[in-house]
N, C-alpha and C positions, 0 to 999 in steps of 0.2 A: 338370260334365264330361260326356263322351259317354254314359256309362252312365245318367246321370240324364235326359238329353234324347233319347237314341236317335240322336244325330247326332255323327259324328266329323268334326271340322273341321281342314282343312289350309290354312295360308297357303303358297301356291306362288309362290316368287320364282324368277327366272332371269336369266342373262346380265347380271351385274353389271359386268364389264369394268373393275375397279378398276386404277388406274395408280400407279406409284411417285411421280409428281408430285402425285397427288391429283385431277387433273382430266383426264378423257378429252375430246379435242377442245377443250380449254381451257374446258370448261363442265360436265362431268358428274362429280360426286363419287360414285363407286360405293359406297364404304363408308358415306358419309353418307346415301345413299338407303336402305340397309338400316336405318339408324337411323330414317329417316322412316316406313318401314313400321310400325315399332313405335309411333311417335306416332299414326299413323292407326288402328291396331288398338285402342290404348288409348282413343282419343277415341270410336271407334265402338262400343266395348264388345264387340269380337270376342275370343273366348277360345279360341284354337286348341289342339288336342291336340299338334300338331307343326307346325314350319315346315320346308319343303323348298326348297332352292335348287338348281336343276337345271343347274349348270355354267356355264362361262366366268366364274369368280369374278374372274379378273384379265384384263387385256388381254395378249395374247401378248407375251412379252419383258419382262414387268414382275413378276418373282418377288418383288421387294422389297415388293410391295403386299399380300402375304399376311398379314403381322402386323396391318395395319389391318383387313382383312377378318375375320380371326380374332377380333379385339377387338370388332368390330361384331356378329359372330354371338354371342359370349358375352354381350354387353350385351343383345341382343334376347332371348336365352334367359332371362336374369334378369328382364327387364321383363315378359315374357309368361308366365313360368312354364311354358314348354314347350320341349322339345328342338329345337335348330336343326340339321338334318342337311343336308349338302352332298354333291354329286357333282361329278365332274370333266368338263369340256368340252374341246373341241379347242384352246382358248386356254390351258388350264391346264398347269402344270408338275407332273408326278406326284411329283417329288422334293421340290421346295420346298413343295408342298401338304401335306406331312406335318405342317406346323405348325398346320394347321387342327384345330379340335375334331373328335374322332371319327375322325381319319385316321392317327393314330400307327401303328396296327397294319395299315393298308392302306386301300384306297379302295373295297372291296367288303364289305358287311356286311348283316346282318339285325338289326332292332331291333323289339322288341315293345312297343307303346305302347297301354295300355288295351285289350288283346286284339287289336289290329290289328298285323299284321306289316308293317313298312316295310323294303323291300329296296333298298339302294343299289348300283347297277351303275356300272361305269367304261367309258365309251365315248369316252375322250379321243382315241383313234386313229380314231374314226369307225365302229368295229365292236366286237363283244364277242368276246374270244378263246375258244377251245375250253375252256380250264380254267375260265373264268368261267361258261360255259354249263353245264358239268358240275356245278359247285358249285350253280348255281341249280336245276338239276333235282333234285338231292339235297335241297336246302332245301325246295322246293315239294312234295316227296313227303310231307311232314308238314303237313297243313292247319293253319292258324292258327285260333284261337278265333273271330275275327270277320273273317277274310279278310286279303288281302294287297294292298298298294300297291307298285308298282314305280316307282322314280325313276331316271332316266338322262338324259343330255343329248340324244342324237340320237333323235328319234322314229322308230318303226317304220312310218312312212308319209311320203308326199311332201308338200311344201308346194304350194299352188296357184300360188305365184309362179313364173313360168318360170325365173327366175334361181336359184331355190332348189330346183327340182324334184328334183335329184339329190343333195341334201344330207342326206337322211335316213340312218337307220342302214343301213350297207352290207349287213349280214347280218340284215336284219329277219326274213326267213323262218325263220332258225335260232332266233331268240328266240321267235317266235310258236309254233314247233313245241314248244318247251319249256313254254310257257304254256298250251298247249291242254289243257283238262280240269282245270286247276288252280283254286285259290280266289282268283285275282287279281281284285280289284274294279276297278282302274283302273291305267293307266300315265300317269305325269307326266313330261313332257320339256320341252325348251327349244330353243335353237339358232336358230330361225327369226326371232326378234324380232317375231313377231306371234302372236296367239292363234289356236288351231285346236282344234276339237273333232270327234272322229270315233269311230266304232266299228269296230274291226278284229278280225275273227273273234269278234265278240260281246263284246269287251273295250273299255270306254270308254278313249279316249286323249285326254289334254288337254295341248296344247302351251301353256305359259305365255308371256305377253308378256315383254318385256325391261324391266329396271330402267334400263338404260343408254340405249337409243334404240329407237324403233319403226320397223319397216320398212313403208312404205306400199305399197299394192297398185298404184298408178298411176304408178310410176317408169318404166314401159316394159319391153319384153321383154328389153332388153340392159343394164339398170342396176338398182342397188339404191339406196335413199335412206333414210337414217336421220334420223328426226325426234325432237326432244326432247320425247317424250311418254311418260314412264316409267309402267309399269303392273305390276301383279301380279295374282294370282288368288286367289279364295276358293273352295276345293273342299270340298264337304260330302258325306259318305257317310251314308246312312240305310238302314233296312231295305228301302226302296222303290227305291233306286237311288243314282246319283252325279250331282252337278251341279257346274259350275264357272262362276264369274262373274268377268270381268275388271274390275279396279278401277284407275282412273287415280290416279296419285300427285299430279299437278298438277290443281288445281281450276279449271275454266273459270268464266268469269263467269256467274252464274245469270240465266236469263230471267225467272224469278219465284220468289218464296218465299211460301208461304202456310201458315197453321196447319192442322193436321188436326182436323176436327170429329169428336169422339167422342160416341156416344150417351150421354145422361145416365143415370146409374144411379138406379133407384128406391130411395127410402129404405125401410128395413124397421124395424118397431117391434116390440119384444118386450114383452109385457105380463106 
C-alpha cells in the first residue's frame, strides 16, 4: 500500500452515463464498463488506494440505472480492496442517487484513506452553493496527515474545445479562494469527456476522460462529437508531486510486440 511504496494511487473514472435500458446510444454499457476497469486493474497489477468516479453516473432521465451502477461500484470495491467514491454531475438525480454507496447521508463528505483526505463535492447544478463552500473551508482549516484530494464533476477551468469553453464550474473563483493556502494536492474532475491537465493557482487539476464516449477535438467550432473510445485515468501522488495517465479501455491492434531484454544477473558463490 501507499505507506510502503510512498505512492498513493487513485483510479479516476468519470462520466459513466448508465441508462435504464443498459445501453447508451444502443452501444455503451456504462455499468459494464465500470466492471471492465476492474478487469484491467487486476490484469495490470494496479492496486489503488481509492477509486474516484467524478460524476454523470447516469444519463439524464434514467434514475432507474442507479441500482446497476451501485452494484458495479460495490463489486469493484470488493475486487480491488479499495473504497469506490462517487460524486454527482449535471446528469445525476440527487434524490435517486442516495441509493449509491456512501451517499445515504448526503453527497458531500470527507474520507480519510491511508492518511490522505479525499473530499467529495456536489456540483450537479454547475456550481458549489455557499453552504458547501463554508463547510469546505471549515474542513480544510484542519490539515490532513498526507494532504487532500478534491473530487467534483465540474472543473474549475475551461476546456480548450470552443463548444465546451463555458462548461466549467460556474463559481470557480469562489472554490479557488477557499483552496488557497490549503493542503490540497490535486483536484479531480470530469464533465468534458476528454482528458485535461493543468495547474490552477499552483494546484494540479486533472480532468478525467469519459467511460461512455470521448469528445474529439476536431468536430469543428459549432459541434461536439462523441466517439466510442472509453478511457479512465491512473493518478499517482508521491512526495515529489502528482501525475495522471489516461488509459484506454479498448485495446487497439498492436503494431509490434517484442520481449524486453533484461541484463543478466551475475551468479554469486558463497564458500
